[in-house]
C-alpha positions in Angstrom: 175.0 108.8 274.0 174.6 106.7 277.2 172.7 108.9 279.6 173.8 106.9 282.7 177.3 108.3 282.4 176.2 111.9 282.1 176.2 114.7 284.7 173.2 116.9 285.0 172.6 120.4 286.2 169.2 121.6 287.5 168.7 125.4 287.4 167.1 126.1 290.7 168.4 129.6 291.7 165.7 131.9 290.3 163.8 134.4 292.4 160.4 133.1 291.5 158.9 136.7 291.7 155.8 135.7 289.7 155.0 133.1 292.3 154.7 135.6 295.1 153.4 135.6 297.8 154.3 131.9 298.0 158.0 132.5 297.3 158.3 135.1 300.0 158.8 132.2 302.4 159.4 129.2 300.1 161.9 129.0 297.2 160.1 128.3 293.9 161.8 124.9 293.4 160.3 123.7 296.7 156.7 124.7 295.7 154.6 121.6 295.7 152.4 120.5 292.8 150.2 117.4 293.5 152.2 116.7 296.7 155.7 116.7 295.0 158.1 119.7 294.9 159.0 121.1 291.5 162.7 120.3 292.2 161.9 116.7 293.1 160.0 116.3 289.8 163.1 117.4 287.9 165.3 115.1 290.0 162.8 112.2 289.6 163.1 112.5 285.9 166.9 112.3 286.1 166.7 109.3 288.4 164.2 107.5 286.2 166.5 108.1 283.2 169.5 106.6 285.0 171.4 109.8 285.7 173.5 109.2 288.8 174.9 112.7 289.6 173.4 116.2 289.5 174.5 119.8 290.3 171.7 122.0 291.7 172.4 125.8 292.0 170.8 127.8 294.7 170.2 131.5 295.5 166.8 132.7 296.9 166.2 131.1 300.3 169.0 128.8 299.3 169.3 127.2 302.8 166.0 125.5 302.3 167.1 124.0 298.9 170.4 122.9 300.3 168.6 121.0 303.2 166.1 119.5 300.8 168.9 118.2 298.5 170.8 116.7 301.5 167.7 114.6 302.3 167.7 113.0 298.9 169.8 109.9 298.1 169.4 109.7 294.3 170.7 111.2 292.1 173.7 112.2 294.1 173.5 116.0 294.4 176.3 118.6 294.6 175.2 122.2 295.3 176.5 125.2 293.4 176.1 128.1 295.8 175.0 131.4 294.3 173.5 132.8 297.5 175.9 135.8 297.4 175.2 136.6 293.7 172.6 135.4 291.3 174.2 134.6 287.9 171.3 133.9 285.6 171.1 130.7 283.5 174.4 130.8 281.6 176.4 132.4 284.4 175.1 129.7 286.8 176.3 126.9 284.4 179.7 128.6 284.0 180.2 128.8 287.8 179.3 125.1 288.1 181.6 123.8 285.3 184.3 122.7 287.8 181.7 120.4 289.2 180.3 119.2 285.9 183.5 118.4 283.9 184.1 118.5 280.2 181.6 116.0 278.9 178.2 117.0 277.5 175.9 118.3 280.3 172.2 117.4 280.7 170.5 120.6 281.7 167.0 121.0 283.3 164.9 123.9 284.6 163.5 123.3 288.1 160.2 125.0 287.4 159.0 122.9 284.5 158.2 119.2 284.3 156.5 116.7 282.0 154.6 113.5 281.9 156.2 111.0 279.5 153.9 109.1 277.2 156.1 106.0 277.1 159.9 106.1 277.1 161.9 108.6 279.2 162.1 111.9 277.2 165.5 112.5 278.7 166.8 109.1 277.6 165.5 109.8 274.1 167.2 113.2 274.1 170.5 111.6 275.0 170.0 109.1 272.2 169.7 112.0 269.8 173.0 113.7 270.8 175.6 114.0 268.0 178.7 116.0 269.0 179.9 116.2 265.5 176.9 118.4 264.5 175.6 119.9 267.7 176.6 122.5 270.3 173.2 122.1 272.0 170.3 119.8 271.6 167.0 121.2 273.0 164.0 119.2 274.1 160.9 120.7 272.4 157.2 120.3 272.7 154.2 121.4 270.5 152.1 124.2 272.1 149.1 121.8 272.1 150.9 119.5 274.5 151.6 122.1 277.2 149.8 123.4 280.3 150.5 126.8 281.8 152.4 128.1 278.8 150.0 130.0 276.5 150.5 130.2 272.8 154.1 131.7 272.4 156.5 129.5 270.4 160.3 129.6 270.7 161.9 127.8 267.8 161.1 126.4 264.3 162.7 123.1 263.3 163.8 121.9 259.9 163.8 118.4 258.5 167.2 117.7 259.9 166.3 118.9 263.4 168.2 122.2 263.1 166.6 125.2 264.9 165.9 128.8 264.2 164.1 131.4 266.3 160.3 131.2 265.8 159.8 135.0 265.7 156.1 134.7 266.3 155.5 131.7 264.0 152.5 129.9 265.4 153.7 126.6 263.9 156.8 126.7 266.0 157.7 124.7 269.1 158.2 125.4 272.8 161.5 124.9 274.6 160.7 122.3 277.2 163.4 123.4 279.7 165.7 120.4 279.1 168.8 120.3 276.9 172.2 118.7 276.3 175.0 121.2 276.1 178.6 120.9 275.1 180.5 122.8 277.9 183.1 123.8 275.3 180.8 126.6 274.3 181.7 128.4 277.5 185.4 128.3 276.9 187.1 131.4 278.3 183.8 132.7 279.9 183.8 134.0 283.4 180.9 133.4 285.8 179.1 136.7 285.3 175.3 137.1 285.2 174.1 136.4 281.6 171.5 134.3 279.8 171.7 131.1 278.0 169.8 132.8 275.2 173.1 134.3 274.0 174.4 130.8 273.3 171.2 129.7 271.6 171.7 132.5 269.1 175.4 131.8 268.7 174.7 128.1 268.0 171.9 129.1 265.5 174.5 131.3 263.6 176.8 128.3 263.3 174.0 125.9 262.4 174.7 123.9 265.5 171.5 124.4 267.6 169.3 121.3 267.2 166.0 120.2 268.7 164.1 117.0 269.4 160.4 116.8 270.0 159.4 115.0 273.2 156.6 112.5 273.4 154.4 113.5 276.3 152.8 116.5 278.0 154.8 119.4 279.4 153.8 121.6 282.3 155.1 125.0 283.5 154.2 126.5 286.8 154.9 130.3 286.8 152.2 131.7 289.1 150.1 130.6 292.1 147.1 130.2 289.9 149.1 127.8 287.6 149.4 125.2 290.4 145.7 124.2 290.1 146.0 123.9 286.3 149.1 121.8 286.6 147.4 119.5 289.2 144.4 119.1 286.9 146.7 118.2 284.0 148.4 115.5 286.1 145.1 114.0 287.2 143.9 113.8 283.6 147.1 112.0 282.5 147.9 110.0 285.6 144.6 108.7 287.1 144.7 107.4 290.6 144.8 103.6 290.9 141.4 102.0 291.6 
């Protein structure tokens, strides 16, 4: 699939409670790591992959996120406003569907990012999409290629790329907060608060949840203490020019 024609959604409406006290005054997507906001790191990845349009949802301290998005030229951003009611991951997508259309959606979390080893991981993900077999294609990463995550795994993958829940299996992989989703899975669903995990499980039951392992290092920033760890990981993999 050609990524340049895709629309993306960045989930940026969370409360960021584990990041307090920083998030008492700054929404988590605008927390800076090595001088760049988490939201901009997600949008940078989209821009570098050639995505021209993105929807960003907002809730906690949403005015700040709206203003930040307005100051950015690329990708073109449309805001999905959840300031009155937080809808969780799946509910937020459902509310934004009129802005996203019926083609497969590229989904990113605003509180994780990665450093690609070579080619854009998002472009590679798009290249792996097969609508005939898949309802969702998740970007995955080995635990050893993460910073800030710990040892928990999310999914195990078979030889064909089909996923099942890891259920504590230490050989499993971590969901890297990026996915391609067929919006048809939300047919008839209303924008009520609910989690994307429900759709992961439904797709597993149908044999239509697939994964692709990224080539790079993935970073999650969940607490104030994780900022320093993330910055150290960036320095290690992106040394300053001489």
